[in-house]
N, C-alpha and C positions, 0 to 999 in steps of 0.2 A: 455518467454513463452516455455513451453514444446512443443516439434514438435511431430507430429504424422502422420501417414497415415491410412486411413480406413482399408486397408488389410495388414498393417505392424505394425510399433511401436504403442504399445498401450499406452493409457493414464492412470495416477494414477486413483485410486479409487475415485469417486464422480465427475469426469470430463468425458467429451466425446469429440471425435475428430470433429473439425469443421473448414474447410478452411485450413487444416493442421496444427491446433494448439489445444492443449487440452484446453477446457473451461469448465467452471461449469455452472449450473443452478442458481448460486448465484448472487447477484447484490450489487452494492454500498448502503450503509446506507447514506441517505442525510438529514441532520438536516435543514429541511426548516422552515421558518416563522411559518408555521402551525404545527411544530412539526417534529420529526424523522419519515422519511419514507424511504421504500426501493424502489429504482428506478427499472424500468423494466430491464431484463437482457441485452437488446440492448441499454440501456441508461448509461450516466456517470452522476455523481453529479458535476455539475459546481458551483464554488463560485466566484463571483465578485461583486465588490462594497458592501461587507459585507453580501452578500444574496447568499443562496444556492438554487438550483433548479435542477430537474432531466431534462437532454436534450439528444437528439438522436445523433446529429451531432455537436458537439462543434467545432470551430476553433481552431487551434493549439496553444499552449501556448508559448510565448516568454519569455526568461529571463528577469527578472525584473519587469514584469507586476504584478499588485495586484489581480491576477486571477489564479484560478487553476482547472483543470479538473481531476477528480478522479474516476478510475475504482473500487476503495475500499477505504474505509474510517476507517475500523476496520479489525483485523485479521479475524474475523467471516465472513466477506464479501467473502473470498476465500475458495475454497474447502480444505478439510482435507489435511495436508501435505504441503500446500502452504503458502506462506507469502504474506503480502501485502507491497510492496516495493515503495519506492519513485524513481524518474527518476535520471539518472546519469546526464543528459544534463540540465534539468530545476528544479532540487531538489525538493522541497515540492509541486511545482506546477502541478505535474503529479504523479499518482500512477497507480499500476497495480499488478494484482496477479501473482505470478510466483513460480515455485517448488524451486528455489534458488535464494534469493536476493544476490546481489553483496555486501557483508557486508563493503567492503572497499570503494566503490564508491557510495552506495546508503544507505538509512536508512530504518528500519523497521518501519511500522507503528503499534502502540500499543494502547490498552485499559489499560493495567496494566504493572507494572514492570516484572511480571512473563512471559510476552510475548518477553521480551528483552534478554533472556538468550543466545540466539544464538551469541549475540554480543561479548560474552566472548571469542569466538573462536579467535578473533583478538588480545588477550591478551596472552603474553607468559605465559605458564602454572604456572610458579613460582610466578607471579604477580596476578593472577585470584582473589586470596583471598583478594586482596587490592582493587579490582575494584568496583567502585559503579555505579550500573545501575539506570537509571530513565527513566520515561515515561512522556513526557511532551510536550506542543505546542512549536513550534520554536518561541523564543522571537522576537516579532516585525514584524514576517512574517506569513502570512497565517491565516487561521481560527483557533480560539482557541479550537475548538473540533477535530482538526486533531492533533493527538499526535504522537510523534516519539521516538524512543529508542535512549539513550545517555549513553556513557560509559565514566566513568572518573577514571583515575589512579592517585592517588597522588604521 
């Protein structure tokens, strides 16, 4: 997350400083049984046992649990200029909005392949034209509606 101070470092456009971090008024899209809904700004989209719901204070996620806690589920859930990133420690099971996702250790959450162009930065320039980007759910893990960017260089 971007660090800020009320009288010091400013936040990017579309965000504001809260508890020394830049946050937006946007919230996670949560595909619940009743249809897609937007959680409140202080809620997360929790997915467990195949069901998604908006929750305020979900317990921490542990690696290997068939459960996820998402601060964002689409790039549009984050302020302009930010990305929706997966966690380094619990992979797809936790997402958050950040100014810069660590492209080597996390994945970008996507709606379409166009959301994945930043992943090309990981490929040497002379091989980028061979790279194939895709936006798809993780096979066998997580909800089918949570898609992540993948890059393949033949």
